[in-house]
VOKOLMI-965483 format. One line per field, with one value per atom (N, C-alpha, C, O): residue number from 1; x, y, z; atom name. Coordinates in steps of 0.2 Angstrom, whole numbers. Example, Ala and Ser with C-alpha at 12.3 -4.5 7.8 and 13.67 -1.06 7.14 Angstrom:
2
pos <- (1 / 1 / 1 / 1 / 2 / 2 / 2 / 2)
x <- (66 / 62 / 66 / 71 / 64 / 68 / 64 / 67)
y <- (-28 / -22 / -16 / -17 / -11 / -5 / 0 / 6)
z <- (39 / 39 / 39 / 42 / 35 / 36 / 39 / 40)
site <- (N / CA / C / O / N / CA / C / O)
! end
This chain:
168
pos <- (1 / 1 / 1 / 1 / 2 / 2 / 2 / 2 / 3 / 3 / 3 / 3 / 4 / 4 / 4 / 4 / 5 / 5 / 5 / 5 / 6 / 6 / 6 / 6 / 7 / 7 / 7 / 7 / 8 / 8 / 8 / 8 / 9 / 9 / 9 / 9 / 10 / 10 / 10 / 10 / 11 / 11 / 11 / 11 / 12 / 12 / 12 / 12 / 13 / 13 / 13 / 13 / 14 / 14 / 14 / 14 / 15 / 15 / 15 / 15 / 16 / 16 / 16 / 16 / 17 / 17 / 17 / 17 / 18 / 18 / 18 / 18 / 19 / 19 / 19 / 19 / 20 / 20 / 20 / 20 / 21 / 21 / 21 / 21 / 22 / 22 / 22 / 22 / 23 / 23 / 23 / 23 / 24 / 24 / 24 / 24 / 25 / 25 / 25 / 25 / 26 / 26 / 26 / 26 / 27 / 27 / 27 / 27 / 28 / 28 / 28 / 28 / 29 / 29 / 29 / 29 / 30 / 30 / 30 / 30 / 31 / 31 / 31 / 31 / 32 / 32 / 32 / 32 / 33 / 33 / 33 / 33 / 34 / 34 / 34 / 34 / 35 / 35 / 35 / 35 / 36 / 36 / 36 / 36 / 37 / 37 / 37 / 37 / 38 / 38 / 38 / 38 / 39 / 39 / 39 / 39 / 40 / 40 / 40 / 40 / 41 / 41 / 41 / 41 / 42 / 42 / 42 / 42 / 43 / 43 / 43 / 43 / 44 / 44 / 44 / 44 / 45 / 45 / 45 / 45 / 46 / 46 / 46 / 46 / 47 / 47 / 47 / 47 / 48 / 48 / 48 / 48 / 49 / 49 / 49 / 49 / 50 / 50 / 50 / 50 / 51 / 51 / 51 / 51 / 52 / 52 / 52 / 52 / 53 / 53 / 53 / 53 / 54 / 54 / 54 / 54 / 55 / 55 / 55 / 55 / 56 / 56 / 56 / 56 / 57 / 57 / 57 / 57 / 58 / 58 / 58 / 58 / 59 / 59 / 59 / 59 / 60 / 60 / 60 / 60 / 61 / 61 / 61 / 61 / 62 / 62 / 62 / 62 / 63 / 63 / 63 / 63 / 64 / 64 / 64 / 64 / 65 / 65 / 65 / 65 / 66 / 66 / 66 / 66 / 67 / 67 / 67 / 67 / 68 / 68 / 68 / 68 / 69 / 69 / 69 / 69 / 70 / 70 / 70 / 70 / 71 / 71 / 71 / 71 / 72 / 72 / 72 / 72 / 73 / 73 / 73 / 73 / 74 / 74 / 74 / 74 / 75 / 75 / 75 / 75 / 76 / 76 / 76 / 76 / 77 / 77 / 77 / 77 / 78 / 78 / 78 / 78 / 79 / 79 / 79 / 79 / 80 / 80 / 80 / 80 / 81 / 81 / 81 / 81 / 82 / 82 / 82 / 82 / 83 / 83 / 83 / 83 / 84 / 84 / 84 / 84 / 85 / 85 / 85 / 85 / 86 / 86 / 86 / 86 / 87 / 87 / 87 / 87 / 88 / 88 / 88 / 88 / 89 / 89 / 89 / 89 / 90 / 90 / 90 / 90 / 91 / 91 / 91 / 91 / 92 / 92 / 92 / 92 / 93 / 93 / 93 / 93 / 94 / 94 / 94 / 94 / 95 / 95 / 95 / 95 / 96 / 96 / 96 / 96 / 97 / 97 / 97 / 97 / 98 / 98 / 98 / 98 / 99 / 99 / 99 / 99 / 100 / 100 / 100 / 100 / 101 / 101 / 101 / 101 / 102 / 102 / 102 / 102 / 103 / 103 / 103 / 103 / 104 / 104 / 104 / 104 / 105 / 105 / 105 / 105 / 106 / 106 / 106 / 106 / 107 / 107 / 107 / 107 / 108 / 108 / 108 / 108 / 109 / 109 / 109 / 109 / 110 / 110 / 110 / 110 / 111 / 111 / 111 / 111 / 112 / 112 / 112 / 112 / 113 / 113 / 113 / 113 / 114 / 114 / 114 / 114 / 115 / 115 / 115 / 115 / 116 / 116 / 116 / 116 / 117 / 117 / 117 / 117 / 118 / 118 / 118 / 118 / 119 / 119 / 119 / 119 / 120 / 120 / 120 / 120 / 121 / 121 / 121 / 121 / 122 / 122 / 122 / 122 / 123 / 123 / 123 / 123 / 124 / 124 / 124 / 124 / 125 / 125 / 125 / 125 / 126 / 126 / 126 / 126 / 127 / 127 / 127 / 127 / 128 / 128 / 128 / 128 / 129 / 129 / 129 / 129 / 130 / 130 / 130 / 130 / 131 / 131 / 131 / 131 / 132 / 132 / 132 / 132 / 133 / 133 / 133 / 133 / 134 / 134 / 134 / 134 / 135 / 135 / 135 / 135 / 136 / 136 / 136 / 136 / 137 / 137 / 137 / 137 / 138 / 138 / 138 / 138 / 139 / 139 / 139 / 139 / 140 / 140 / 140 / 140 / 141 / 141 / 141 / 141 / 142 / 142 / 142 / 142 / 143 / 143 / 143 / 143 / 144 / 144 / 144 / 144 / 145 / 145 / 145 / 145 / 146 / 146 / 146 / 146 / 147 / 147 / 147 / 147 / 148 / 148 / 148 / 148 / 149 / 149 / 149 / 149 / 150 / 150 / 150 / 150 / 151 / 151 / 151 / 151 / 152 / 152 / 152 / 152 / 153 / 153 / 153 / 153 / 154 / 154 / 154 / 154 / 155 / 155 / 155 / 155 / 156 / 156 / 156 / 156 / 157 / 157 / 157 / 157 / 158 / 158 / 158 / 158 / 159 / 159 / 159 / 159 / 160 / 160 / 160 / 160 / 161 / 161 / 161 / 161 / 162 / 162 / 162 / 162 / 163 / 163 / 163 / 163 / 164 / 164 / 164 / 164 / 165 / 165 / 165 / 165 / 166 / 166 / 166 / 166 / 167 / 167 / 167 / 167 / 168 / 168 / 168 / 168)
x <- (234 / 235 / 229 / 224 / 230 / 228 / 221 / 220 / 215 / 213 / 206 / 201 / 210 / 208 / 210 / 212 / 210 / 212 / 206 / 202 / 206 / 201 / 195 / 191 / 194 / 187 / 185 / 180 / 191 / 190 / 190 / 186 / 193 / 191 / 185 / 183 / 182 / 176 / 169 / 163 / 170 / 166 / 167 / 162 / 175 / 172 / 167 / 162 / 168 / 165 / 158 / 153 / 158 / 150 / 148 / 142 / 151 / 149 / 148 / 142 / 152 / 153 / 148 / 144 / 146 / 141 / 131 / 127 / 131 / 126 / 125 / 120 / 132 / 131 / 128 / 123 / 131 / 130 / 122 / 118 / 122 / 114 / 109 / 109 / 104 / 98 / 90 / 86 / 89 / 82 / 79 / 81 / 73 / 65 / 63 / 58 / 66 / 64 / 66 / 71 / 66 / 67 / 68 / 70 / 68 / 70 / 64 / 66 / 58 / 57 / 55 / 51 / 58 / 59 / 56 / 57 / 48 / 46 / 44 / 47 / 36 / 31 / 23 / 21 / 21 / 17 / 12 / 9 / 11 / 7 / -2 / -3 / -7 / -10 / -17 / -21 / -18 / -25 / -19 / -13 / -23 / -21 / -30 / -35 / -29 / -32 / -34 / -29 / -38 / -36 / -43 / -49 / -41 / -49 / -47 / -42 / -51 / -50 / -49 / -43 / -58 / -54 / -47 / -46 / -43 / -39 / -30 / -25 / -33 / -28 / -23 / -18 / -25 / -20 / -21 / -24 / -16 / -15 / -12 / -6 / -14 / -12 / -8 / -4 / -6 / -3 / -3 / 2 / -6 / -6 / -4 / -6 / -2 / 1 / -6 / -7 / -11 / -15 / -18 / -20 / -19 / -19 / -16 / -18 / -10 / -1 / 0 / 1 / 0 / 1 / 7 / 10 / 11 / 16 / 18 / 23 / 15 / 17 / 11 / 7 / 12 / 7 / 8 / 12 / 4 / 8 / 2 / -4 / 5 / 0 / 0 / 4 / -6 / -10 / -13 / -14 / -14 / -17 / -25 / -22 / -29 / -34 / -37 / -33 / -43 / -44 / -46 / -46 / -47 / -47 / -58 / -60 / -59 / -65 / -65 / -67 / -62 / -62 / -70 / -74 / -71 / -78 / -84 / -86 / -87 / -90 / -89 / -84 / -94 / -91 / -87 / -86 / -84 / -83 / -90 / -92 / -92 / -100 / -97 / -97 / -94 / -95 / -86 / -82 / -84 / -82 / -80 / -84 / -73 / -73 / -76 / -76 / -79 / -80 / -74 / -74 / -69 / -63 / -62 / -59 / -69 / -66 / -63 / -61 / -64 / -59 / -63 / -63 / -66 / -67 / -68 / -64 / -72 / -77 / -78 / -81 / -75 / -78 / -73 / -68 / -72 / -69 / -67 / -71 / -60 / -58 / -50 / -48 / -48 / -41 / -36 / -38 / -30 / -22 / -24 / -25 / -25 / -30 / -21 / -19 / -16 / -11 / -6 / -8 / 2 / 6 / 8 / 8 / 11 / 15 / 22 / 23 / 27 / 34 / 34 / 38 / 30 / 33 / 26 / 25 / 22 / 20 / 20 / 23 / 16 / 19 / 19 / 19 / 19 / 18 / 27 / 28 / 29 / 34 / 33 / 35 / 29 / 27 / 20 / 18 / 14 / 9 / 6 / 10 / -2 / -4 / -7 / -10 / -12 / -18 / -23 / -21 / -30 / -35 / -39 / -39 / -44 / -47 / -56 / -60 / -56 / -60 / -63 / -60 / -67 / -77 / -76 / -72 / -82 / -81 / -90 / -91 / -94 / -101 / -104 / -106 / -102 / -110 / -108 / -112 / -102 / -100 / -103 / -109 / -101 / -105 / -113 / -116 / -116 / -124 / -126 / -128 / -125 / -126 / -125 / -130 / -120 / -119 / -122 / -126 / -120 / -127 / -134 / -137 / -137 / -143 / -145 / -151 / -138 / -142 / -139 / -135 / -138 / -137 / -131 / -131 / -123 / -117 / -109 / -110 / -104 / -100 / -95 / -95 / -94 / -92 / -85 / -85 / -80 / -75 / -70 / -71 / -64 / -60 / -52 / -51 / -48 / -40 / -37 / -36 / -38 / -39 / -32 / -32 / -28 / -21 / -21 / -25 / -14 / -10 / -4 / 0 / -1 / 4 / 11 / 9 / 15 / 19 / 17 / 12 / 21 / 18 / 26 / 30 / 24 / 30 / 30 / 35 / 27 / 23 / 29 / 30 / 34 / 38 / 31 / 29 / 29 / 22 / 19 / 19 / 12 / 6 / 0 / -4 / -1 / -6 / -14 / -19 / -14 / -22 / -21 / -25 / -18 / -19 / -15 / -10 / -20 / -16 / -24 / -25 / -27 / -31 / -29 / -30 / -26 / -26 / -27 / -27 / -29 / -27 / -34 / -38 / -36 / -41 / -47 / -53 / -43 / -48 / -44 / -46 / -36 / -32 / -29 / -26 / -29 / -21 / -12 / -8 / -12 / -6 / -3 / -6 / 6 / 11 / 17 / 18 / 22 / 29 / 31 / 27 / 37 / 41 / 42 / 41 / 44 / 52 / 46 / 49 / 40 / 35 / 34 / 35 / 31 / 28 / 34 / 32 / 39 / 45 / 45 / 46 / 44 / 44 / 36 / 35 / 29 / 24 / 24 / 19 / 27 / 27 / 32 / 30 / 37 / 40 / 36 / 38 / 32 / 28 / 22 / 22 / 17 / 11 / 10 / 11 / 8 / 7 / 0 / -4 / -3 / -7 / -11 / -10 / -17 / -22 / -24 / -28 / -18 / -21 / -28 / -30 / -29 / -36 / -35 / -31 / -39 / -41 / -47 / -52 / -46 / -54 / -53 / -48 / -58 / -60 / -63 / -67 / -63 / -66 / -65 / -60 / -73 / -73 / -72 / -70 / -73 / -69 / -69 / -71 / -65 / -62 / -67 / -65)
y <- (86 / 83 / 82 / 78 / 87 / 87 / 90 / 92 / 92 / 92 / 83 / 80 / 83 / 75 / 71 / 66 / 71 / 65 / 67 / 63 / 73 / 75 / 73 / 71 / 75 / 72 / 64 / 63 / 59 / 55 / 53 / 49 / 55 / 56 / 56 / 51 / 61 / 62 / 59 / 60 / 55 / 50 / 45 / 43 / 43 / 36 / 37 / 33 / 42 / 42 / 44 / 45 / 45 / 47 / 40 / 38 / 37 / 29 / 25 / 24 / 24 / 22 / 22 / 18 / 28 / 30 / 27 / 26 / 27 / 29 / 18 / 15 / 16 / 7 / 7 / 4 / 10 / 10 / 12 / 10 / 17 / 17 / 12 / 7 / 14 / 10 / 13 / 14 / 15 / 18 / 12 / 6 / 17 / 13 / 14 / 11 / 17 / 17 / 13 / 12 / 9 / 3 / 4 / 9 / 0 / 2 / -4 / -10 / -3 / -12 / -8 / -3 / -13 / -14 / -19 / -19 / -24 / -28 / -24 / -19 / -28 / -29 / -25 / -28 / -21 / -14 / -16 / -21 / -15 / -19 / -15 / -9 / -21 / -18 / -18 / -14 / -21 / -25 / -25 / -26 / -24 / -26 / -29 / -27 / -33 / -38 / -38 / -36 / -40 / -40 / -44 / -43 / -48 / -56 / -55 / -57 / -52 / -52 / -57 / -58 / -63 / -66 / -72 / -75 / -71 / -76 / -72 / -75 / -63 / -60 / -62 / -65 / -58 / -60 / -50 / -45 / -51 / -47 / -47 / -46 / -46 / -49 / -45 / -43 / -42 / -42 / -43 / -46 / -41 / -42 / -40 / -34 / -43 / -40 / -43 / -49 / -39 / -42 / -49 / -49 / -54 / -61 / -63 / -66 / -61 / -62 / -61 / -55 / -66 / -65 / -62 / -64 / -57 / -56 / -57 / -60 / -55 / -53 / -59 / -63 / -59 / -58 / -59 / -64 / -56 / -57 / -55 / -53 / -54 / -59 / -51 / -48 / -49 / -43 / -44 / -49 / -37 / -37 / -32 / -27 / -31 / -27 / -22 / -20 / -20 / -15 / -23 / -29 / -17 / -21 / -24 / -27 / -23 / -29 / -27 / -23 / -31 / -32 / -36 / -34 / -39 / -43 / -37 / -32 / -39 / -35 / -28 / -25 / -26 / -18 / -14 / -16 / -5 / -4 / 1 / 0 / 5 / 9 / 16 / 21 / 16 / 21 / 23 / 18 / 32 / 32 / 29 / 29 / 27 / 24 / 17 / 14 / 14 / 4 / -1 / -7 / 3 / -1 / -10 / -15 / -4 / -13 / -7 / -1 / -15 / -15 / -14 / -19 / -9 / -7 / -14 / -19 / -15 / -22 / -16 / -11 / -19 / -17 / -13 / -12 / -9 / -6 / -1 / 3 / 0 / 9 / 8 / 4 / 13 / 11 / 19 / 24 / 16 / 18 / 26 / 26 / 31 / 39 / 44 / 48 / 40 / 45 / 42 / 37 / 42 / 41 / 43 / 50 / 40 / 43 / 42 / 37 / 46 / 43 / 44 / 42 / 47 / 52 / 50 / 53 / 44 / 42 / 37 / 32 / 38 / 37 / 29 / 26 / 26 / 19 / 16 / 11 / 21 / 19 / 23 / 29 / 18 / 21 / 20 / 15 / 23 / 23 / 21 / 23 / 16 / 19 / 21 / 18 / 28 / 29 / 24 / 19 / 24 / 19 / 24 / 29 / 27 / 29 / 30 / 33 / 26 / 22 / 30 / 31 / 33 / 30 / 32 / 35 / 28 / 29 / 33 / 36 / 31 / 36 / 32 / 33 / 27 / 21 / 22 / 23 / 20 / 22 / 27 / 27 / 31 / 40 / 40 / 44 / 37 / 38 / 33 / 36 / 26 / 23 / 28 / 33 / 28 / 33 / 39 / 41 / 41 / 48 / 46 / 50 / 40 / 37 / 36 / 35 / 35 / 36 / 39 / 37 / 46 / 52 / 51 / 53 / 47 / 45 / 48 / 50 / 47 / 52 / 41 / 36 / 43 / 37 / 36 / 30 / 38 / 39 / 39 / 40 / 39 / 37 / 38 / 40 / 39 / 39 / 32 / 31 / 29 / 20 / 20 / 23 / 17 / 14 / 7 / 3 / 8 / 1 / 4 / 9 / -2 / 3 / 1 / -2 / 2 / -3 / -4 / -1 / -8 / -8 / -7 / -11 / -5 / 0 / -2 / 2 / -5 / -12 / -16 / -22 / -13 / -22 / -28 / -33 / -25 / -29 / -28 / -24 / -31 / -29 / -31 / -33 / -31 / -35 / -34 / -37 / -32 / -29 / -36 / -35 / -40 / -44 / -43 / -40 / -48 / -49 / -41 / -36 / -44 / -36 / -31 / -32 / -25 / -20 / -14 / -10 / -13 / -5 / -4 / -9 / 4 / 5 / 6 / 7 / 4 / -2 / -1 / -2 / 1 / -3 / -6 / -8 / -8 / -13 / -12 / -8 / -18 / -16 / -24 / -29 / -23 / -26 / -23 / -18 / -31 / -28 / -21 / -18 / -19 / -16 / -14 / -9 / -20 / -24 / -26 / -26 / -27 / -29 / -24 / -24 / -18 / -13 / -8 / -6 / -6 / -4 / -8 / -6 / -15 / -17 / -14 / -10 / -17 / -15 / -6 / -6 / 0 / 5 / 7 / 9 / 5 / 3 / 1 / 5 / -5 / -9 / -4 / -2 / -3 / 3 / 10 / 14 / 11 / 17 / 18 / 13 / 27 / 31 / 26 / 23 / 26 / 26 / 18 / 17 / 14 / 7 / 2 / 0 / 0 / -2 / -7 / -12 / -7 / -11 / -17 / -15 / -20 / -22 / -27 / -31 / -25 / -29 / -34 / -31 / -39 / -44 / -49 / -52 / -48 / -52 / -59 / -63 / -61 / -71 / -69 / -66 / -76 / -79 / -82 / -84)
z <- (-62 / -57 / -53 / -54 / -47 / -41 / -42 / -37 / -46 / -47 / -49 / -46 / -53 / -54 / -49 / -51 / -44 / -38 / -37 / -38 / -32 / -30 / -30 / -26 / -39 / -40 / -39 / -35 / -42 / -41 / -32 / -29 / -30 / -24 / -21 / -18 / -21 / -19 / -24 / -22 / -27 / -33 / -28 / -25 / -28 / -22 / -17 / -17 / -11 / -6 / -8 / -5 / -12 / -14 / -19 / -19 / -21 / -23 / -16 / -16 / -11 / -5 / -4 / -7 / -1 / 3 / 1 / 5 / -6 / -8 / -8 / -9 / -8 / -8 / -2 / 0 / 3 / 9 / 13 / 18 / 8 / 10 / 11 / 8 / 17 / 15 / 12 / 17 / 5 / 5 / 3 / 2 / 4 / 4 / -3 / -5 / -7 / -13 / -16 / -13 / -20 / -24 / -32 / -34 / -37 / -42 / -47 / -45 / -52 / -54 / -61 / -63 / -65 / -73 / -77 / -83 / -71 / -74 / -79 / -81 / -81 / -82 / -78 / -74 / -80 / -76 / -73 / -75 / -70 / -61 / -67 / -67 / -71 / -72 / -66 / -67 / -63 / -54 / -50 / -51 / -44 / -40 / -37 / -38 / -33 / -32 / -23 / -20 / -18 / -12 / -9 / -10 / -7 / -6 / 3 / 6 / 5 / 14 / 17 / 19 / 15 / 18 / 20 / 25 / 15 / 14 / 16 / 17 / 17 / 20 / 15 / 16 / 7 / 2 / 0 / 1 / -3 / -8 / -15 / -14 / -20 / -29 / -31 / -26 / -36 / -41 / -46 / -47 / -53 / -58 / -67 / -70 / -68 / -78 / -80 / -80 / -83 / -86 / -81 / -75 / -86 / -81 / -77 / -72 / -79 / -75 / -70 / -68 / -64 / -54 / -58 / -63 / -52 / -52 / -44 / -41 / -43 / -33 / -29 / -32 / -22 / -20 / -12 / -11 / -7 / -1 / 3 / 1 / 9 / 17 / 16 / 13 / 20 / 22 / 31 / 35 / 33 / 38 / 38 / 39 / 38 / 39 / 42 / 47 / 40 / 48 / 52 / 51 / 59 / 66 / 68 / 73 / 62 / 60 / 53 / 48 / 54 / 45 / 44 / 40 / 45 / 41 / 41 / 45 / 33 / 30 / 28 / 30 / 24 / 18 / 25 / 31 / 22 / 26 / 25 / 19 / 28 / 28 / 30 / 27 / 37 / 39 / 43 / 45 / 43 / 49 / 56 / 61 / 54 / 62 / 64 / 70 / 58 / 59 / 59 / 60 / 58 / 57 / 54 / 54 / 47 / 42 / 38 / 38 / 33 / 26 / 20 / 17 / 17 / 12 / 6 / 7 / 1 / 0 / -8 / -7 / -15 / -20 / -24 / -21 / -30 / -37 / -35 / -35 / -33 / -33 / -37 / -41 / -34 / -41 / -36 / -33 / -36 / -30 / -34 / -40 / -31 / -33 / -31 / -35 / -24 / -22 / -21 / -19 / -20 / -18 / -12 / -12 / -4 / 1 / 2 / 5 / 0 / 4 / 12 / 16 / 12 / 20 / 25 / 30 / 23 / 28 / 33 / 32 / 40 / 46 / 44 / 50 / 42 / 41 / 33 / 30 / 34 / 30 / 22 / 20 / 19 / 13 / 12 / 15 / 10 / 6 / 1 / -4 / -3 / -7 / -7 / -2 / -8 / -8 / -8 / -10 / -7 / -11 / -12 / -7 / -17 / -18 / -16 / -19 / -10 / -6 / -1 / 5 / -3 / -2 / -11 / -14 / -15 / -23 / -19 / -14 / -26 / -27 / -20 / -14 / -23 / -19 / -11 / -6 / -11 / -2 / -2 / 0 / -2 / -2 / -3 / 1 / -7 / -8 / -2 / 3 / -1 / 7 / 12 / 13 / 16 / 20 / 21 / 25 / 15 / 16 / 16 / 18 / 14 / 15 / 21 / 23 / 26 / 34 / 36 / 41 / 33 / 38 / 41 / 47 / 37 / 41 / 36 / 30 / 38 / 35 / 32 / 35 / 26 / 25 / 27 / 26 / 28 / 33 / 24 / 18 / 27 / 21 / 21 / 27 / 19 / 18 / 22 / 28 / 16 / 17 / 12 / 6 / 16 / 12 / 12 / 14 / 8 / 7 / 9 / 7 / 17 / 18 / 25 / 30 / 24 / 30 / 37 / 39 / 39 / 44 / 53 / 56 / 54 / 59 / 65 / 68 / 69 / 73 / 76 / 74 / 81 / 82 / 85 / 82 / 91 / 91 / 93 / 97 / 91 / 94 / 96 / 92 / 104 / 107 / 102 / 105 / 96 / 95 / 88 / 84 / 88 / 84 / 78 / 77 / 73 / 64 / 59 / 55 / 64 / 61 / 64 / 70 / 63 / 67 / 66 / 71 / 59 / 56 / 54 / 52 / 56 / 55 / 48 / 48 / 44 / 40 / 32 / 27 / 33 / 26 / 27 / 32 / 22 / 24 / 24 / 22 / 27 / 29 / 25 / 23 / 27 / 22 / 27 / 30 / 27 / 31 / 26 / 22 / 28 / 25 / 20 / 17 / 19 / 15 / 9 / 3 / 9 / 7 / 1 / -5 / 6 / 6 / 0 / -5 / 2 / -4 / -12 / -17 / -11 / -20 / -21 / -26 / -16 / -22 / -20 / -16 / -20 / -21 / -28 / -33 / -25 / -32 / -39 / -43 / -42 / -44 / -48 / -54 / -40 / -44 / -46 / -41 / -50 / -53 / -49 / -48 / -47 / -49 / -56 / -61 / -52 / -56 / -60 / -64 / -55 / -54 / -49 / -43 / -58 / -53 / -46 / -47 / -41 / -35 / -34 / -32 / -35 / -33 / -28 / -28 / -20 / -16 / -14 / -10 / -13 / -11 / -5 / -3 / -2 / 5 / 3 / 7 / -2 / -2 / -10 / -15 / -8 / -18 / -22 / -27)
site <- (N / CA / C / O / N / CA / C / O / N / CA / C / O / N / CA / C / O / N / CA / C / O / N / CA / C / O / N / CA / C / O / N / CA / C / O / N / CA / C / O / N / CA / C / O / N / CA / C / O / N / CA / C / O / N / CA / C / O / N / CA / C / O / N / CA / C / O / N / CA / C / O / N / CA / C / O / N / CA / C / O / N / CA / C / O / N / CA / C / O / N / CA / C / O / N / CA / C / O / N / CA / C / O / N / CA / C / O / N / CA / C / O / N / CA / C / O / N / CA / C / O / N / CA / C / O / N / CA / C / O / N / CA / C / O / N / CA / C / O / N / CA / C / O / N / CA / C / O / N / CA / C / O / N / CA / C / O / N / CA / C / O / N / CA / C / O / N / CA / C / O / N / CA / C / O / N / CA / C / O / N / CA / C / O / N / CA / C / O / N / CA / C / O / N / CA / C / O / N / CA / C / O / N / CA / C / O / N / CA / C / O / N / CA / C / O / N / CA / C / O / N / CA / C / O / N / CA / C / O / N / CA / C / O / N / CA / C / O / N / CA / C / O / N / CA / C / O / N / CA / C / O / N / CA / C / O / N / CA / C / O / N / CA / C / O / N / CA / C / O / N / CA / C / O / N / CA / C / O / N / CA / C / O / N / CA / C / O / N / CA / C / O / N / CA / C / O / N / CA / C / O / N / CA / C / O / N / CA / C / O / N / CA / C / O / N / CA / C / O / N / CA / C / O / N / CA / C / O / N / CA / C / O / N / CA / C / O / N / CA / C / O / N / CA / C / O / N / CA / C / O / N / CA / C / O / N / CA / C / O / N / CA / C / O / N / CA / C / O / N / CA / C / O / N / CA / C / O / N / CA / C / O / N / CA / C / O / N / CA / C / O / N / CA / C / O / N / CA / C / O / N / CA / C / O / N / CA / C / O / N / CA / C / O / N / CA / C / O / N / CA / C / O / N / CA / C / O / N / CA / C / O / N / CA / C / O / N / CA / C / O / N / CA / C / O / N / CA / C / O / N / CA / C / O / N / CA / C / O / N / CA / C / O / N / CA / C / O / N / CA / C / O / N / CA / C / O / N / CA / C / O / N / CA / C / O / N / CA / C / O / N / CA / C / O / N / CA / C / O / N / CA / C / O / N / CA / C / O / N / CA / C / O / N / CA / C / O / N / CA / C / O / N / CA / C / O / N / CA / C / O / N / CA / C / O / N / CA / C / O / N / CA / C / O / N / CA / C / O / N / CA / C / O / N / CA / C / O / N / CA / C / O / N / CA / C / O / N / CA / C / O / N / CA / C / O / N / CA / C / O / N / CA / C / O / N / CA / C / O / N / CA / C / O / N / CA / C / O / N / CA / C / O / N / CA / C / O / N / CA / C / O / N / CA / C / O / N / CA / C / O / N / CA / C / O / N / CA / C / O / N / CA / C / O / N / CA / C / O / N / CA / C / O / N / CA / C / O / N / CA / C / O / N / CA / C / O / N / CA / C / O / N / CA / C / O / N / CA / C / O / N / CA / C / O / N / CA / C / O / N / CA / C / O / N / CA / C / O / N / CA / C / O / N / CA / C / O / N / CA / C / O / N / CA / C / O / N / CA / C / O / N / CA / C / O / N / CA / C / O / N / CA / C / O / N / CA / C / O / N / CA / C / O / N / CA / C / O / N / CA / C / O / N / CA / C / O / N / CA / C / O / N / CA / C / O)
! end
């Protein structure tokens, strides 16, 4: 009887801690996200299941958002066809999904001019309270609010295609 009581109390305590904890990892049981689309001039990220729009998010872009990313340090967000190539649960920006920039075309363009195309482009959370840099503050990444990034991270898997367009 004493063992059963201890087991019950320890189980109840564990359940209570789970209920009180705030995990950044969410569960998603909806339709598979089959494609992401970013439209830079609208500052929007769209998540699709085939042709069905599942979710839409307002985004911040690179600090020099006009035009496609060409070189390391240009502050631009890429434009083109990419895919999610990694997931980072320990991101400096809450959570992040890696984008497969640079693709072969990006590398060829930069190399033709003797330049480095850069890399490490992510969709990530927004860990800043206030930032004087304005709406587009990243070094080329796509930023959303942390709670939105939790949703996106739960919904999107490695290998999901991403199309990034300048305009709709």
